[in-house]
C-alpha positions as CSV (number, residue, x, y, z in Angstrom):
1,M,-3.9,-1.9,5.7
2,T,-2.7,-5.6,5.1
3,G,-2.3,-7.6,1.7
4,K,0.2,-8.6,-0.9
5,I,2.3,-6.8,-3.4
6,E,1.4,-7.9,-6.5
7,T,3.8,-6.0,-8.9
8,G,6.8,-3.6,-8.7
9,T,8.6,-2.7,-5.2
10,L,7.2,-0.5,-2.6
11,K,9.5,1.9,-0.2
12,V,8.6,3.9,2.9
13,G,8.0,7.3,1.7
14,D,6.7,6.3,-1.6
15,Q,3.4,8.6,-2.9
16,V,0.7,6.0,-4.0
17,V,-3.3,6.2,-4.8
18,I,-5.9,4.1,-3.4
19,R,-8.3,2.9,-6.3
20,G,-11.7,1.3,-5.2
21,V,-15.8,2.1,-5.2
22,N,-15.1,5.4,-3.4
23,G,-13.0,6.5,-5.9
24,E,-9.3,7.8,-5.6
25,K,-7.4,8.8,-2.6
26,A,-3.7,9.8,-2.8
27,T,-1.6,9.7,0.1
28,T,2.1,8.6,1.4
29,V,3.7,5.5,2.7
30,T,5.0,5.9,6.3
31,G,5.7,2.2,7.1
32,I,6.0,-1.1,5.6
33,E,5.8,-4.4,8.1
34,S,6.0,-8.1,7.6
35,F,5.5,-10.6,10.0
36,R,5.6,-7.7,12.9
37,K,8.9,-6.2,11.5
38,A,9.6,-2.6,10.2
39,Q,10.8,-3.1,6.7
40,E,12.3,-0.3,4.5
41,Q,10.8,-1.8,1.2
42,A,8.5,-4.7,-0.1
43,N,8.9,-6.8,-3.3
44,P,6.7,-8.8,-5.4
45,G,4.9,-11.6,-3.5
46,D,5.4,-10.1,0.0
47,P,2.6,-10.1,2.7
48,V,2.8,-6.7,4.3
49,G,0.8,-4.1,6.5
50,L,1.1,-0.7,5.1
51,L,1.0,2.5,7.5
52,L,-0.2,5.5,5.3
53,K,-0.3,9.1,5.9
54,D,-3.9,10.8,6.9
55,L,-6.0,7.9,6.4
56,S,-8.3,5.8,8.9
57,K,-8.9,2.2,8.4
58,Q,-12.5,2.9,6.8
59,D,-10.7,5.1,4.4
60,V,-9.6,1.6,2.4
61,Q,-12.2,-1.1,1.5
62,H,-11.4,-5.0,1.1
63,G,-11.1,-5.1,-2.9
64,D,-9.6,-1.7,-3.0
65,E,-6.2,-1.5,-4.9
66,I,-3.1,0.6,-3.9
67,L,-1.1,1.8,-7.3
68,G,2.0,3.6,-7.2
69,P,1.1,6.5,-9.7
70,E,4.7,6.7,-10.8
71,T,5.8,3.1,-10.8
72,D,4.3,-0.4,-11.7
73,F,3.9,-1.3,-7.9
74,T,0.3,-3.0,-7.1
75,W,-0.9,-4.0,-3.8
76,K,-4.2,-6.1,-3.3
77,P,-5.9,-6.6,0.0
């Protein structure tokens, strides 16, 4: 999934929730990439691709948000 970090900081291993028209799904961030380079964390304004555990491309739709349940992190495609 590609998009931009809106707020907060995201790290590999963080638990996140995908919120969209199909409800909410919980998952774990297994990787963060920026310009085809692996990153350990992403900060506000960073354009990134996220690798998410146990999800397919069809599980996230355009307009969904990825939120950190215990942080102020927000990601939008």
